[in-house]
N, C-alpha and C positions, 0 to 999 in steps of 0.2 A: 640291512639296507637303510631302514628308517633311522638307525643310529648314526650312520654316515651322514645322512641328510641333516640331522639335528646338529652334528658337530660342525658341518660346513656353515650352517646358518649362524651358529654362535660365533664362529671365527669371523664371519662377515660383519656381524654386529660389533664385535670388539675392534675390528679394523676401522670402523666408522667413528668410534668414540673420540680419538684425538682431534679429528676435523671439527666435530661438534663442539668439543671443549674449547678449541682455539677460537671458533666463531663466537662463542658466548663471552670470551674474554675481550673481544673487540668492542671498541667504543666508536660511535659514529657521530657525525654532525651534518647538518644540512648546509648546502651551498646557498648563500644568500647575497642579496644586494645590500650595500651599506653606503650611506652618504659620507664621503671622505673629502678631506681638503685636497684641492688641486695644488700641487707644490711646484715651485721653481727652485732649483739648487744653484748656489753660487759658492765661490771660494771666499773664505774669510780668514783673517789673521787674529790670533789670540793676543790680547793685551791685558796688562794689569790695571785694575781699577785704581788701586792705591799705589802711587809712585811718589816718593817723598825725598827731597834733598834737605839734609840737615845742615844747619849753619851754627857757628859758635855764638853763644850768648854771653860769653865772658872772655876776657883776654888771658893769655898765659902760654906756657910751653906744654906741648903734647908729650905725655909720659907713657901712654899706653894705647895701643890699637889692637885689640884682641882678634879682629876679623879682617880678612883680606877680600879682595874682589872675587865674586862668585861663591863666597861662603854663605851657608844658610845661617840666618840669625834669628834666634827665638825672640818672641815679643818680650820687651822689658830688659833684654840683655844689655850689658855695658858694651857700647861700640867704640867709645873714646873716653880717655881720661886726661884732664889737664892738671898741671901742678897747681895745687890749691893753697900754697903757702901764704900768699898775699890775701887771698879771699878768706882763709881761716883766721888770719890775724885781724882783719876788719870785722869779721863776725864776732870774735871774742871781745873786741873793743866795744862793739855795738851792744852786745849782751851786758857787758859791765855798765855801760852808760844807761841802759834800760833799768838795771837793778838800782843804780844810783838815783835815777828819776823816781822810781817807786818809793825809795826811802825818803826822798824830799817830799813827795806827795803825802806820805804817811805822816810826816812831821807837820806839814801844812794843815792837814785835816785835824790833827790833834790840837794844834794851836788855835784853829778857828773854833772848834767845838768848846775849848776851854774859855775863849773870850766870850762866846755866846752865853755861857753860864755866869761868867763874872760880870757881864754888863747888867745882868738882872740885879746884881748886888751893888751896882754902881762902883765896882772895883776897877773897871777899865773904862776908857773913854770910847765914844762912838767912832772916833778916828782910828783907834787901835783895832776895833772890830772890823772896820772897813779895810784896813791894811791887811789884816789876816785873811779876809775874804779874797782880796786881790791876789795875795800870795798863793792861796789855794787854787784859784783859777789859773794862775801862771804855772803852778806845779802840774796841774792836769794837762795843760797844753804841752808842757815840756815832755811829759810822759808819752803823749800821743806821738810827738816828734821822734822820741827815742824808740818807740815801738815800730814806727814806720822805717826808721833807719836800720833797726835790727832785722826787720822782715826783708828789706832790700839786700842787706848783707848776707842773709841766709840764702836768698835766691841766687845771688852771685856765687856763693859757695857751692850750692847744689848744681849750678850750671857747669861746674868743672867735671861732672860726670854726665855723659850723654847716653841715654837709653834708647833702644829701638822702639819706635812707636807701634810697630806691628811685626808679626812674624813674616819673614820673607828672605830675599836674597839681596846681598850687597852687590850692586852692578857697577858702581863707580866709587873711587876713593881719591880725594883731592889733596890729602896731607899725609905726612909721615911723622914718625916719632922724632922729637927734638925740634920740630918747627914751632915758631911762634905764631899764634893766631890772634886776631882781633875780633871784636864783636862784628858779626856779619860774614866772617870768613866761611866759605863753603867747605864742609867736611866730607860728605859722601852722599851717595844716592842709593836708595833701596826700593824694592818693589815687593808687593805682597803676592803670594801664590794662593791665598785662601779665597780671594774674591777676584774673579776674572770676567772678562767680557770678550766678545768677538766683534771686530769691525769689518763690515762688508760693503762693497760698492755694488749697487744694483742699477739697472737701466731705468730711465725716467718713467717709462710706461708701466713699470711695476710698482712705483713708489706709492701711489694712492691705494692700490689694492693691499699692499703690505700694511699701510697705515690703518686700513679698515679692518683687517682680520686680526692683527696683533698676535700672530702665532708663528712660532719658528721651532726648528729642531736642529741641533748641532751634533754631528757624527764624531764619535771618539775614534781617533785613528788606530789605536791599539786593539780595540775590541770590536769595532764596527757598530757598537750600540749608539743609540740616539738619546740625547738629552733634550727634553722639551723646555721651552721658555716662552712665556707670554710677556716678558719684560723687554719691550723693544722701543728704541728711540730712533726715530727717523729725522735726520737733519732737515731743517726747513729750507734748504737751498741746495742747488746742484753745483757740481764742479764745473767751472767755466770752460775747461779744456775737454774733459771726457763727457760732460753733460750727464754724469751719473750722480745718484744720491748716496750719501753715506748712511748706513744703518748700524746701530750698536745693539747687540744682543747680550743682555746680562745673563751670565750662567748661574745655576744654583750654587749655593755655598759648598765648598769642598774643592779638593784638588783635581779629581777625575782623570789624572794622568795627563793633564794639559799644562803647557808652559807658555809664557809670553813669547811671541814670535812664531809659533807653530801655525801651519796652514791646515785649515779644517773645512769640511763641507757644511754648508748651512742651507737648510730647506725652509722656504717661506711659504705659508699658505696664501694663495692668491685667489681663492674661490672654492666652490663646493660642487661635486658631481657624484652621482650614484655609480658605484663600482661593485663588481662581483668579487667577493673576498672569501678566503678560506684561512683556517689557522695555519701559521707557518710550519708548525710541527707535522702537519699532514702531508707536506710535500716531500718527495723523495727524489734524489738525483742519481741516475744510473749513467755513469760516464757523461756523455753530452745530452742525455735525455732527462727531461724533468717531467714528473707525473705524479698522480695520486691513485690510491686504490678506491674504486667506486663499487658500491653495492647495488646490484641490479634489483629489479622488482621481485624476482624470485629468491632473493637473499644471497645469490652467489656473488663472488668478488671477481673483478678484473682490473688490470693495470691500464690506466689511460694516460697518454701523453698530454700535457697542458703547456701553455705558454704563460709563465709567471711574470708579473710586473714588479712593481716596487713593494718594499716592506713598509707597512704603515703602523701606527700606534696600536697598542693592544695585542701585539704578537700576530697580527694578521698580514696576509700577503695578497696582493691584487692578482686576479686571474684574468688574463687578456683573451684567452681562447682555450677551448677544450672542455669546458663545463657549462652547465646551464643551472639556473636557479632552481632549487628544490631537490637536486640530486644529493644522494647521501655518500659521504666519503669517510674512510677510516681515519681516525686521529693518530694512530700509531702505525707507521709504515712497516716497522719490523714485525710486529704481530700479524699485520695484514699479509705480509709476504709469506710468512709461515702458513697461514690459513689458506692462501692461494695455492701453494704447493700441495697441501693436503687435499684440496678439492680434486686434484687430478688434471691432466692436460686437456681433458674434454671440456672443461669449464673456462679455459682461457680464451 
């Protein structure tokens, strides 16, 4: 009889081990108040910071247009090429003139130095020395003019190839292959995807609060994640028709899956208030019920329904109802759910 009792006791102890093990694996956190920014959310439109229209800086016939509208263009890529026959001929002539001017200068310097030596021996007159000095100054001036002409000719030749000033998308093209362009002719427009901003219209009564806090968040449409930005520009005047203020929010460098023209949500901090918060990972959703696993004073678990508010920075979620400060909740709802089942129905 005693052997049966011992066997039953051992079985009971073994049965209790999984629940104890699951409980020890649980990690808990205390529900607490935290001072959070009060936010107001508005719709904003993404726009490119860098939008550039390229113009011709030399004249000629277009012979190459590698990119079309809506094509992605790497930084430094050739976007247009102009026939350089005339520009190259001018450059070759200018280089030849510069070389000739250098030769003349070398001869003038040699003549001047020779006359300086000879005048000491009374082999040349003072007027001859003065003349050689004047020729030297003239040769130096002519070389400077030749160098300037060569520089200008080289620039005109280099202008026959137009490079993209930044990586981005060509949104407009105003010319075609075979067309003649003059200096100042518009060639095309591109915008950068690397540096973006969001433009938002906000009511007048929020303008000063936004200016004071200088903090915003932009929600990424694809993932729902938020990008924080403290680089905010509030226009110093209101729209005369809508009476709203324009706010520009600079986004961190990078693409982030955003494109100019997209509509996004922008949250502006307009003040601060204490809010009850919990880690977002602790919240579980069961159909239409939202709740957390709470640890009672005796160490048992139970599921409690809560009313969750907005998600805030740091992976936290505001709790509007269902919890009190100081209560302990499980961080991992999956492990907590298993532990709750192992407690048995009498603990729910």
